[in-house]
C-alpha positions as CSV (number, residue, x, y, z in Angstrom):
1,M,122.5,127.6,72.3
2,G,120.2,129.7,75.0
3,F,119.7,126.5,76.2
4,L,123.0,127.0,77.7
5,G,122.2,130.2,79.3
6,I,119.0,129.2,80.9
7,L,120.8,125.6,82.2
8,V,123.2,128.1,83.7
9,L,120.7,130.6,85.3
10,I,118.9,128.1,87.0
11,L,121.7,126.0,88.2
12,I,122.9,129.3,89.8
13,T,119.6,130.5,91.4
14,T,118.7,127.0,92.9
15,T,122.2,126.1,94.2
16,I,122.1,129.7,95.7
17,V,118.2,129.6,97.3
18,G,118.8,126.1,98.1
19,H,122.1,126.9,100.4
20,Y,119.8,129.9,101.8
21,S,117.0,127.5,102.3
22,S,118.7,124.7,104.4
23,R,120.1,127.6,106.3
24,M,116.9,128.7,107.8
25,G,115.7,125.5,108.4
26,I,113.5,125.2,105.6
27,P,113.8,121.7,103.0
28,A,116.1,122.7,99.9
29,V,113.6,121.4,97.6
30,I,111.0,124.7,98.5
31,G,113.7,126.9,97.7
32,Q,113.6,125.0,94.0
33,L,110.1,125.0,93.4
34,L,110.3,129.2,94.2
35,V,112.9,129.5,91.8
36,G,110.7,127.5,89.0
37,I,107.8,129.8,90.2
38,I,110.0,133.6,90.3
39,L,111.8,132.8,87.1
40,G,108.7,131.2,85.3
41,P,105.8,133.1,83.6
42,A,104.3,133.6,87.4
43,I,106.7,136.4,87.5
44,L,109.7,137.7,85.8
45,N,108.9,134.8,82.9
46,W,112.7,134.7,81.8
47,V,111.9,130.8,81.8
48,K,109.7,129.1,80.1
49,P,108.4,125.0,80.1
50,T,110.4,124.5,77.0
51,E,111.1,120.9,75.7
52,F,114.6,121.2,76.8
53,I,112.9,122.1,80.2
54,H,110.7,118.9,80.0
55,I,113.9,116.4,79.1
56,F,116.2,117.7,81.6
57,S,113.1,117.2,83.7
58,E,112.2,113.9,82.8
59,M,115.8,112.9,83.9
60,G,115.9,114.5,86.7
61,V,113.0,112.8,88.5
62,I,113.7,109.3,86.9
63,I,117.6,109.6,88.4
64,L,116.0,111.0,91.6
65,M,113.6,107.6,91.8
66,F,116.3,105.6,90.4
67,I,118.7,107.0,93.7
68,A,115.7,106.2,96.1
69,G,115.5,102.0,94.8
70,I,119.4,101.8,95.1
71,E,118.8,103.4,98.9
72,S,115.8,101.5,99.7
73,D,116.2,98.3,101.8
74,L,114.4,95.3,99.9
75,Q,113.7,93.7,103.3
76,L,112.5,96.8,104.8
77,L,109.6,96.9,101.8
78,K,109.0,93.8,102.1
79,K,108.2,94.1,105.6
80,Y,105.4,97.3,104.7
81,L,104.4,96.0,101.9
82,K,100.5,95.4,103.6
83,P,100.9,98.7,105.3
84,S,101.9,100.0,102.1
85,F,99.0,98.7,100.3
86,L,96.4,100.1,103.1
87,V,98.3,103.7,102.9
88,A,97.6,103.7,99.2
89,I,94.2,102.6,98.9
90,L,92.7,104.8,101.9
91,G,95.0,107.7,100.5
92,V,93.0,107.3,97.1
93,I,89.6,106.6,98.4
94,V,89.7,109.9,100.7
95,P,90.8,112.5,98.7
96,V,89.0,111.1,95.8
97,A,85.3,111.2,97.6
98,L,86.2,115.0,99.6
99,T,87.7,116.3,96.1
100,Y,84.5,115.3,94.6
101,G,82.5,117.0,97.2
102,V,84.3,120.6,96.9
103,S,84.3,120.3,93.3
104,L,80.3,119.8,92.9
105,L,79.7,122.9,95.8
106,F,81.7,125.1,93.7
107,N,78.7,124.0,90.9
108,L,81.2,121.9,88.5
109,G,79.4,119.1,86.7
110,V,79.5,115.7,88.0
111,K,82.0,114.4,84.9
112,E,84.6,117.8,85.7
113,S,84.4,117.1,90.0
114,L,85.0,113.1,89.3
115,F,88.2,113.9,86.8
116,I,89.3,116.3,89.1
117,S,89.2,114.1,92.0
118,V,91.3,111.8,90.2
119,I,93.8,114.5,89.4
120,F,94.2,114.7,93.7
121,A,94.5,111.0,94.0
122,A,97.9,110.9,92.9
123,T,100.4,111.1,94.7
124,S,104.1,112.2,93.5
125,V,106.7,110.6,95.7
126,S,109.7,112.2,94.7
127,I,109.4,115.4,96.5
128,S,108.7,113.4,99.5
129,V,112.2,111.2,98.7
130,A,114.1,114.8,98.3
131,V,113.6,115.7,101.6
132,L,113.4,112.3,103.4
133,K,117.2,112.4,101.9
134,E,117.9,115.0,103.2
135,L,116.7,114.0,106.8
136,D,118.6,111.1,106.4
137,V,115.5,108.8,106.6
138,L,114.4,107.6,103.5
139,N,115.6,103.9,104.7
140,G,113.5,103.6,107.8
141,K,109.7,102.6,108.7
142,A,107.9,105.3,107.4
143,G,109.6,106.3,104.7
144,A,109.6,102.3,103.1
145,T,106.0,102.5,103.8
146,I,105.5,105.9,101.5
147,L,107.7,104.2,98.8
148,G,106.1,101.2,98.4
149,A,102.3,103.2,98.9
150,A,103.6,105.2,96.2
151,V,104.3,102.5,93.8
152,V,100.5,101.3,94.7
153,D,99.0,104.8,94.5
154,D,100.7,105.3,91.1
155,I,99.3,102.2,89.7
156,L,95.9,102.9,91.4
157,A,95.6,106.3,89.2
158,V,96.8,104.9,86.0
159,I,93.8,101.8,86.3
160,I,91.4,104.7,87.5
161,L,92.4,107.4,84.8
162,S,92.5,104.5,81.8
163,V,89.1,103.8,82.8
164,M,88.1,107.5,83.1
165,V,89.0,108.2,79.6
166,S,88.4,105.0,78.2
167,L,84.6,105.8,79.0
168,M,84.0,109.3,79.0
169,G,87.1,111.0,77.5
170,E,87.3,112.7,74.0
171,G,89.4,113.2,71.2
172,V,92.2,111.0,72.5
173,K,92.9,108.1,69.8
174,G,91.4,104.6,71.0
175,S,90.0,106.3,74.0
176,S,86.7,104.1,73.6
177,S,88.0,100.6,73.4
178,G,87.5,98.4,76.3
179,T,90.4,95.6,74.5
180,N,93.0,98.5,75.1
181,L,92.4,98.6,78.6
182,I,92.6,94.9,79.1
183,L,95.5,95.0,77.1
184,T,97.3,97.4,79.0
185,F,96.3,95.9,82.7
186,T,98.2,92.4,81.1
187,E,101.2,94.6,80.3
188,Q,101.2,96.3,83.8
189,I,101.2,92.8,85.5
190,L,103.7,90.9,83.4
191,F,106.0,94.4,84.0
192,F,105.8,93.5,87.6
193,I,105.9,89.9,87.2
194,A,108.9,90.7,85.1
195,I,110.6,93.3,87.8
196,Y,111.4,89.5,90.2
197,F,113.3,88.5,87.0
198,V,115.5,92.0,86.4
199,V,116.1,91.7,90.4
200,K,117.3,87.9,90.6
201,F,118.8,87.4,87.1
202,L,119.2,90.3,84.5
203,A,120.9,93.1,87.4
204,P,123.6,91.1,88.4
205,Y,124.3,89.5,84.9
206,M,124.7,93.4,83.9
207,A,126.8,94.0,86.5
208,R,129.1,91.4,86.0
209,I,129.7,93.0,82.4
210,G,130.1,96.4,83.6
211,E,132.9,95.1,85.9
212,K,134.7,93.6,82.5
213,L,134.4,96.9,80.6
214,F,137.8,98.1,79.5
215,I,136.1,101.6,79.9
216,P,135.5,104.5,83.1
217,V,132.5,103.6,85.0
218,G,131.1,100.6,83.4
219,P,128.6,99.4,86.4
220,T,127.5,103.0,86.2
221,I,126.9,102.7,82.3
222,M,125.0,99.3,82.8
223,A,123.0,100.5,85.7
224,M,121.7,103.9,83.9
225,I,120.9,101.2,80.6
226,L,118.7,99.7,83.2
227,C,117.4,102.8,84.3
228,F,116.0,104.3,81.7
229,G,115.3,101.1,79.6
230,M,112.9,100.5,82.9
231,A,111.4,103.8,82.8
232,Y,110.7,103.5,78.9
233,L,109.6,100.6,79.3
234,A,107.2,101.6,82.5
235,D,106.4,104.3,80.6
236,L,104.9,102.2,77.1
237,I,102.5,99.9,79.3
238,G,100.8,103.2,80.5
239,L,102.9,103.2,84.2
240,S,104.6,106.2,85.1
241,S,108.3,106.3,84.5
242,V,109.5,106.8,87.8
243,V,108.1,102.8,88.8
244,G,110.3,101.8,86.5
245,A,113.4,103.6,87.7
246,F,112.7,102.8,91.5
247,F,112.8,99.6,90.6
248,A,116.1,99.6,88.9
249,G,117.4,100.9,91.7
250,I,116.3,98.3,93.9
251,A,117.7,95.8,91.0
252,I,121.0,97.5,91.5
253,S,121.1,97.7,95.1
254,Q,120.9,93.5,95.3
255,T,124.0,93.5,93.4
256,R,127.6,93.8,94.8
257,V,128.0,96.9,92.6
258,L,125.8,99.3,94.4
259,E,128.3,101.8,96.0
260,E,130.1,102.7,93.5
261,V,126.8,103.5,91.1
262,D,125.3,105.1,94.1
263,H,128.5,107.5,94.1
264,S,128.7,107.8,90.7
265,I,124.9,108.4,90.1
266,E,124.1,111.3,93.0
267,P,126.7,113.9,92.1
268,I,125.5,113.7,87.9
269,G,121.7,114.0,89.4
270,Y,121.8,116.2,92.3
271,A,124.6,118.9,90.0
272,I,122.1,119.1,87.1
273,F,119.0,117.3,86.2
274,I,116.9,116.8,89.3
275,P,117.5,121.0,90.6
276,V,116.2,121.3,86.7
277,F,113.2,118.7,87.8
278,F,112.2,121.1,90.9
279,V,112.4,124.4,89.3
280,S,110.0,122.8,86.2
281,I,107.1,122.2,88.3
282,G,107.0,125.8,89.7
283,L,107.0,126.7,85.7
284,N,103.8,125.2,85.5
285,M,102.0,128.3,87.8
286,S,100.1,131.4,86.0
287,L,98.8,134.1,87.7
288,S,97.1,135.6,85.2
289,G,93.2,135.3,86.2
290,I,93.7,133.6,89.6
291,E,91.6,136.2,91.1
292,N,88.8,134.7,90.0
293,D,88.9,131.3,91.2
294,L,91.0,132.3,94.3
295,W,88.3,130.4,97.1
296,F,88.4,127.2,94.5
297,I,92.1,127.0,94.4
298,I,91.8,127.8,98.6
299,A,89.6,125.1,99.2
300,L,91.0,122.3,96.7
301,T,94.8,123.2,98.2
302,I,93.4,122.9,102.0
303,V,91.1,119.9,101.0
304,A,94.5,118.1,98.9
305,I,96.4,118.2,101.7
306,L,94.2,117.5,104.2
307,S,92.3,114.2,102.6
308,K,95.8,113.3,102.2
309,L,97.1,113.8,104.9
310,F,93.8,112.1,107.5
311,G,93.2,108.9,104.2
312,A,97.3,107.6,104.2
313,G,97.6,108.5,107.9
314,L,94.3,106.4,108.7
315,G,95.8,103.5,106.6
316,A,99.4,103.7,108.5
317,H,97.4,104.5,111.9
318,L,95.1,101.0,111.1
319,S,98.1,99.2,110.1
320,H,99.4,99.6,114.3
321,F,102.4,102.8,113.1
322,T,102.3,105.4,116.0
323,F,100.6,109.0,115.6
324,A,104.2,110.3,114.9
325,E,104.8,107.3,111.9
326,S,101.1,107.6,111.2
327,Y,101.6,111.6,110.6
328,M,104.9,111.3,108.5
329,V,103.6,108.6,106.1
330,G,100.3,110.8,105.8
331,A,102.7,113.8,105.2
332,G,104.9,112.0,102.6
333,M,102.1,111.0,100.6
334,V,100.7,114.8,100.5
335,S,102.3,115.9,96.9
336,R,101.2,115.9,94.0
337,G,103.9,117.0,91.8
338,E,104.5,116.4,88.0
339,M,101.8,112.8,88.4
340,A,99.3,115.1,89.2
341,L,100.1,117.6,86.7
342,I,100.3,114.8,83.5
343,I,97.3,113.4,84.6
344,A,95.7,117.0,84.5
345,Q,97.0,117.5,81.0
346,I,95.3,114.3,79.9
347,G,92.1,115.4,81.2
348,Y,92.1,118.7,79.4
349,Q,93.6,117.1,76.4
350,S,90.6,114.5,76.5
351,K,88.1,117.7,77.4
352,L,87.3,115.8,80.9
353,I,88.2,119.6,82.4
354,S,87.5,122.7,81.2
355,S,89.4,125.5,80.4
356,D,87.9,127.5,82.5
357,Y,89.2,125.8,85.6
358,Y,92.9,123.8,84.1
359,S,94.4,126.7,85.5
360,A,92.9,127.1,89.3
361,I,93.6,123.4,89.5
362,I,97.4,123.5,88.1
363,S,97.2,126.3,90.7
364,A,96.4,123.9,93.2
365,I,98.6,121.1,92.4
366,I,101.1,123.8,92.7
367,L,100.5,124.8,96.3
368,T,100.3,121.3,97.5
369,T,103.2,120.6,96.1
370,L,105.2,123.4,97.7
371,L,103.4,123.3,101.4
372,A,104.0,119.3,101.8
373,P,107.8,119.8,102.4
374,F,106.9,122.0,105.4
375,L,104.1,119.6,106.5
376,L,106.4,116.1,105.8
377,K,109.3,118.2,108.0
378,H,107.0,119.0,110.8
379,A,105.9,115.7,111.4
380,A,109.5,114.1,110.9
381,K,110.6,116.5,114.3
382,L,107.7,114.4,115.7
383,S,109.9,111.2,114.7
384,P,112.4,109.4,116.8
385,Q,114.5,108.7,113.4
386,I,115.1,112.2,113.7
387,P,118.9,113.2,114.9
388,K,118.3,115.9,117.9
389,D,120.1,118.6,116.1
390,L,116.9,119.0,113.5
391,N,114.7,119.4,116.0
392,R,116.1,123.4,116.3
């Protein structure tokens, strides 16, 4: 039962650090990420990235993105669909080009440099969602564009990753089969077609069943079945599970049980699972041998931040967003988090990146993720959506 002690330690420390972070005007997410670095292998080594932590963190990010879907305005997402595509495409092209160039400058091979550029092309919007919710601007013009762009970004990253692993990877079952790629893409297209029927028919039907159940929180139970079911299907066909969870939230937001589900899910997520998710990212950081790759880590971190900020921000600017809105969209796309960590792990297993640079890449991902909320809060201060008392 040692995992219960670990859970208590995580909840106590994230609560205290999150409280004082908010009081100092720092996003609470930053405090929770730092807790993972301090408690983990990097410093105290009290908490290790075990299977228990992994499962809880997976639950945390799924619930977080489900809540984001519930609280999103579907009409607003539709309205900013075109800007989302442009933000996502430029937010992938610019980081790929610049990160590839930096990797070559540090004498990495072409294949390795190319895969590193794919790692830093990915966006983990879950961190940005937490900050945008904290600032109460998730359901706005920039928030809707960030959420839409993150879904497109995720699809692009999965496609590029699938092609690279298929053509150049080693040690992955079926990695050389072009038929598998075609099948995967077909499944993903069918998944997005199926979302329409989930929103239109399945979610309302499940909501009605939930209301008729003679058990407590029936609608919430049905909503969670839909959430985890869609997350599972998304993962099964090669997409991130958060994509399925997000669209499950969108589906529930169109039903009459929206408020009941939102009020039930949010306490569960933020009380237990979501703090563990943020801590788990910090647990991946290790300081052993970091001095040997210090300049590479610094260069990767700077390029990772600036390339996504400029690329995604340019996409927003070309879509006629104001400077403040473009800056906020760019900042919201900077975080890499779990998506980049997963891609890095796949690349390592497929021998697309060597063990010599793996720790440096993980360190750069975590540093980028740590700095992203600061950047997003600074960008949000320039936005007219932000209440005046946050501009302290």
